[in-house]
C-alpha positions as CSV (number, residue, x, y, z in Angstrom):
1,M,0.1,-0.2,0.2
2,E,2.9,2.3,0.4
3,E,3.7,1.8,-2.9
4,A,-0.2,3.2,-3.6
5,Y,0.3,6.1,-1.4
6,Y,3.8,7.5,-3.2
7,N,2.4,6.6,-6.9
8,C,-0.4,8.3,-6.0
9,L,1.0,11.3,-4.0
10,R,2.7,12.1,-7.3
11,C,0.5,12.7,-9.5
12,K,-1.6,15.1,-6.5
13,N,-2.7,17.8,-8.6
14,R,-2.5,15.9,-11.9
15,R,-5.3,14.4,-13.9
16,V,-5.2,10.4,-13.9
17,R,-7.1,7.4,-14.5
18,L,-7.8,4.8,-11.7
19,L,-8.5,1.1,-12.2
20,T,-10.0,-0.3,-9.0
21,T,-9.6,-4.2,-8.2
22,D,-12.9,-5.0,-8.2
23,G,-12.8,-3.6,-12.1
24,K,-13.9,-0.4,-12.7
25,H,-12.6,2.8,-12.7
26,Y,-12.0,6.6,-12.7
27,V,-10.9,8.8,-14.5
28,G,-10.6,13.3,-12.9
29,T,-8.0,14.9,-10.8
30,V,-6.0,14.0,-7.9
31,V,-7.0,16.5,-5.6
32,D,-5.6,15.3,-2.0
33,V,-4.2,11.7,-0.6
34,D,-3.5,10.1,3.0
35,Y,-2.2,7.1,3.7
36,N,-5.5,5.7,3.1
37,N,-7.4,7.8,0.4
38,V,-6.9,8.9,-2.7
39,Y,-9.3,11.9,-3.1
40,L,-10.4,12.4,-6.9
41,R,-12.2,15.5,-8.1
42,P,-14.3,13.4,-11.5
43,D,-14.7,15.2,-15.1
44,R,-17.9,14.5,-14.8
45,G,-20.5,13.6,-12.6
46,V,-22.5,14.3,-9.0
47,V,-20.6,12.3,-6.1
48,K,-21.6,11.9,-3.1
49,T,-18.8,11.6,-1.1
50,S,-18.3,11.0,3.3
51,A,-18.6,14.1,4.7
52,F,-15.2,13.4,6.3
53,Y,-12.2,14.9,3.7
54,P,-13.1,18.4,5.5
55,N,-12.7,21.0,1.9
56,P,-15.8,23.3,2.1
57,Y,-16.3,21.6,-1.8
58,A,-16.3,17.7,-0.7
59,A,-19.3,16.6,-2.2
60,D,-16.9,17.1,-5.9
61,I,-14.6,14.3,-4.4
62,L,-14.7,11.2,-4.6
63,T,-13.2,9.4,-1.7
64,L,-11.1,6.1,-2.8
65,S,-9.4,3.6,-0.5
66,L,-5.6,2.8,-1.4
67,F,-6.1,-0.9,-0.7
68,T,-8.6,-0.9,-3.3
69,L,-6.3,0.7,-6.6
70,L,-4.8,-1.7,-8.7
71,A,-3.8,0.9,-11.0
72,I,-3.1,4.4,-12.0
73,A,-1.9,6.3,-14.9
74,L,-1.1,9.9,-16.7
75,I,-3.5,11.0,-18.8
């Protein structure tokens, strides 16, 4: 999981495509990363997420667990 953290950290403020272990993919901009999650602003669509992300724009942020990430690619 440490590798996923550092890969996501290098992609902060950049547009990426994320693939999760359950086969879902997401496209958007990485706005933040912590040791458990990556916070992604999707390119489109309305996202409802947890109120745990301390940001007034949290409704626009998708929270994904680093544990579920399979791949991240810059696009």
